[in-house]
C-alpha positions as CSV (number, residue, x, y, z in Angstrom):
1,M,16.3,25.8,-11.7
2,A,15.0,21.5,-11.2
3,Y,14.4,20.3,-14.0
4,K,11.9,17.4,-15.0
5,L,14.1,15.1,-16.9
6,V,17.7,14.5,-16.5
7,I,19.1,12.5,-19.2
8,F,23.0,11.1,-18.6
9,D,25.5,10.0,-21.2
10,W,26.8,6.5,-19.9
11,D,30.4,5.4,-20.4
12,G,32.4,7.9,-18.5
13,T,29.0,9.6,-16.9
14,V,27.8,6.8,-15.1
15,M,31.0,4.4,-15.2
16,D,33.9,4.6,-15.7
17,T,34.9,2.7,-18.5
18,V,36.8,4.8,-20.5
19,P,40.1,3.2,-19.7
20,K,38.3,-0.6,-20.9
21,I,37.1,1.1,-23.9
22,V,40.3,2.9,-25.0
23,N,42.1,-0.3,-24.2
24,T,40.5,-2.3,-26.6
25,L,41.3,0.1,-29.3
26,H,44.7,-0.9,-29.1
27,K,43.8,-4.2,-29.6
28,V,41.4,-4.0,-32.5
29,T,44.5,-1.7,-34.2
30,A,46.5,-3.8,-33.1
31,C,44.2,-7.2,-34.6
32,H,44.2,-5.6,-38.0
33,G,47.3,-4.7,-38.3
34,L,46.8,-0.9,-38.9
35,E,49.0,2.2,-37.5
36,P,49.2,2.8,-33.5
37,I,46.4,5.4,-32.1
38,S,46.9,7.9,-28.8
39,N,45.1,7.4,-25.9
40,E,43.4,10.8,-26.5
41,A,42.6,9.6,-29.9
42,A,40.8,6.7,-28.9
43,K,38.9,9.0,-26.1
44,S,37.9,11.0,-28.7
45,I,35.4,8.7,-30.6
46,I,34.2,7.7,-27.5
47,G,30.0,9.0,-27.9
48,L,29.8,7.7,-31.2
49,S,27.8,4.2,-32.8
50,L,30.5,1.9,-33.0
51,E,30.9,1.7,-37.1
52,K,30.9,5.7,-37.3
53,A,33.6,5.8,-34.4
54,M,36.2,3.6,-36.3
55,A,35.1,5.4,-40.0
56,T,36.7,8.3,-37.2
57,L,39.5,6.6,-36.1
58,F,40.5,5.4,-39.0
59,P,39.5,7.3,-42.0
60,E,41.4,4.9,-44.3
61,Q,39.6,2.2,-43.7
62,Q,35.9,3.3,-43.8
63,D,34.7,0.0,-45.5
64,K,36.7,-2.1,-43.4
65,A,34.5,-0.2,-40.4
66,A,31.9,-3.0,-39.7
67,D,34.4,-5.0,-38.9
68,L,36.3,-3.2,-37.3
69,A,33.1,-2.6,-35.2
70,L,32.7,-6.4,-35.2
71,T,36.6,-6.9,-33.3
72,Y,35.5,-4.3,-30.7
73,K,32.6,-6.1,-29.9
74,R,34.4,-9.7,-29.2
75,L,37.7,-7.7,-28.2
76,Y,35.3,-5.7,-25.7
77,K,33.9,-8.7,-23.7
78,E,37.0,-10.6,-23.2
79,D,39.3,-8.1,-21.8
80,T,39.3,-7.4,-18.3
81,T,39.7,-4.2,-17.3
82,P,37.6,-3.3,-14.4
83,I,34.4,-1.3,-14.7
84,I,32.7,0.4,-11.9
85,V,29.4,2.8,-11.2
86,F,30.9,6.2,-10.3
87,E,31.1,7.3,-6.7
88,G,27.7,9.2,-6.5
89,V,25.5,7.9,-8.8
90,A,23.3,5.7,-7.0
91,A,22.6,7.7,-4.7
92,L,22.1,11.1,-7.2
93,L,19.8,8.5,-9.1
94,A,17.4,8.0,-6.1
95,E,17.2,11.4,-5.3
96,L,16.3,12.4,-7.6
97,K,13.7,9.9,-8.7
98,A,12.7,10.5,-5.4
99,Q,11.8,14.0,-6.4
100,G,10.2,13.4,-9.2
101,T,12.0,13.7,-11.9
102,L,12.5,11.8,-14.9
103,L,15.7,9.9,-15.3
104,A,16.9,8.7,-19.0
105,V,19.9,7.2,-20.6
106,A,21.4,8.6,-24.1
107,T,24.6,6.7,-25.4
108,G,26.6,5.5,-28.1
109,K,27.0,1.9,-26.9
110,S,24.7,-0.6,-28.5
111,R,21.7,-1.9,-27.2
112,A,23.0,-5.0,-25.8
113,G,26.2,-3.3,-24.9
114,L,23.7,-0.8,-22.2
115,D,21.4,-3.4,-21.4
116,N,24.3,-5.9,-20.1
117,L,26.4,-3.1,-18.0
118,L,22.7,-1.6,-16.5
119,A,21.9,-4.7,-15.1
120,H,25.6,-5.3,-13.9
121,S,25.4,-2.2,-12.4
122,G,21.9,-2.5,-10.7
123,L,21.0,1.2,-11.7
124,S,18.0,-0.4,-14.9
125,D,15.3,0.5,-12.8
126,Y,15.3,4.2,-12.7
127,F,15.7,4.7,-15.4
128,S,11.8,5.8,-18.0
129,V,14.1,5.6,-20.7
130,T,16.8,4.9,-23.1
131,K,18.3,5.4,-26.3
132,T,21.6,3.6,-28.2
133,A,22.9,4.1,-30.7
134,D,20.7,1.0,-32.1
135,D,17.9,3.0,-31.5
136,A,19.0,6.6,-33.4
137,K,20.9,8.5,-35.3
138,S,24.7,8.6,-33.8
139,K,25.7,11.6,-32.1
140,P,25.8,14.2,-32.6
141,D,22.6,14.7,-34.3
142,P,20.1,15.2,-31.9
143,D,17.7,12.7,-33.4
144,M,18.8,10.5,-29.9
145,L,17.8,12.7,-27.2
146,L,14.3,14.5,-29.5
147,Q,13.2,10.9,-29.3
148,I,13.6,10.5,-25.1
149,L,11.5,14.3,-25.0
150,H,8.9,13.2,-27.0
151,E,8.6,9.7,-25.6
152,L,8.5,11.4,-22.3
153,D,6.2,14.4,-23.1
154,V,9.0,17.0,-21.9
155,S,10.0,19.7,-23.5
156,P,13.8,20.6,-24.2
157,E,14.0,23.6,-21.8
158,E,12.8,21.0,-19.1
159,A,15.4,18.9,-19.7
160,I,19.1,18.7,-19.0
161,M,21.6,17.2,-20.9
162,V,24.9,15.4,-18.5
163,G,28.6,13.8,-20.2
164,D,31.6,13.6,-20.4
165,T,31.8,15.1,-24.0
166,G,32.6,17.2,-27.1
167,I,30.6,14.7,-28.4
168,D,27.7,15.2,-25.3
169,M,28.2,18.7,-25.1
170,A,27.3,19.1,-28.9
171,L,24.3,15.9,-28.8
172,A,22.7,18.8,-25.9
173,S,23.6,21.5,-28.4
174,N,21.9,20.3,-31.2
175,A,18.6,19.6,-30.1
176,K,18.5,22.8,-28.0
177,V,19.1,20.5,-24.8
178,P,20.9,22.1,-21.9
179,A,24.2,20.9,-20.3
180,V,25.7,19.9,-17.9
181,A,29.7,18.6,-18.6
182,V,31.8,16.1,-15.9
183,T,35.3,15.7,-16.2
184,L,35.0,12.6,-14.8
185,G,35.3,10.5,-18.5
186,A,37.0,11.3,-21.3
187,A,37.4,14.1,-22.3
188,S,39.3,17.6,-20.3
189,E,38.6,20.3,-18.7
190,A,39.6,22.8,-21.2
191,Q,37.6,20.9,-23.7
192,L,34.7,20.6,-22.1
193,K,35.1,24.9,-21.3
194,A,35.0,24.9,-24.9
195,Y,31.2,24.1,-25.5
196,A,30.2,26.7,-22.6
197,P,28.4,24.2,-20.5
198,L,26.1,25.1,-18.3
199,A,28.2,24.1,-15.3
200,L,31.5,22.0,-15.3
201,C,31.4,19.4,-11.9
202,H,34.2,18.0,-11.1
203,S,32.7,15.1,-9.1
204,Y,29.2,13.4,-8.3
205,A,28.4,15.7,-4.7
206,Q,29.3,18.6,-7.1
207,L,26.8,17.6,-10.1
208,S,24.4,16.4,-6.8
209,D,24.9,20.5,-5.3
210,F,24.3,21.7,-9.4
211,L,21.3,19.1,-10.1
212,L,19.7,19.7,-6.4
213,S,20.0,22.9,-5.8
214,E,17.3,25.5,-6.7
215,Y,19.7,28.1,-8.2
216,V,23.3,27.6,-10.1
217,D,26.5,27.9,-7.7
218,A,28.5,30.3,-9.4
219,E,31.5,28.2,-8.4
220,F,30.5,25.0,-10.8
221,A,30.2,27.0,-14.0
222,Q,33.7,28.7,-13.4
């Protein structure tokens, strides 16, 4: 079916920022003398608002979550890990917009962080609404999606969420919005399958086929 609104997560969905995020989190642990964390642990909190992510990742440091978040912001700006827009993103956004589909972003990034990457990527003009952790409650609370739906006057069943993490899938479920998962970012195929998304896409070519087709191709839901 054709959707009136497609809502994209950002990190690991639109841009390949996961390595930079993980690298920055390792630097935060070193800076504060905390126990090292695994890459998988670092990836598991991508999508949460920054302070909630720090409290989740370092539960023994919950009272210092704000300080850890400030350190993260500073180190993220200093980190030189390259970030790119995934291949096929701009073409898909252009095609969806040309067909009259509304586009939005729902991300755990800060407003300043998202605005910086929107400018960096050159994609800002495609999106009618963008929501960040500064604008709404942290994922997976449905607040972020509910705000988008309300502002664009779209019902949940007329929208679809595109994300790369279980947090994104849970966000969509909590807002009663259908979801499609991409395996380009933080979560594994097995982790995403556990949320039973409408489709599981391994590239933007597959995501384009799914979103631009009138019917769901069964192979994507395997």
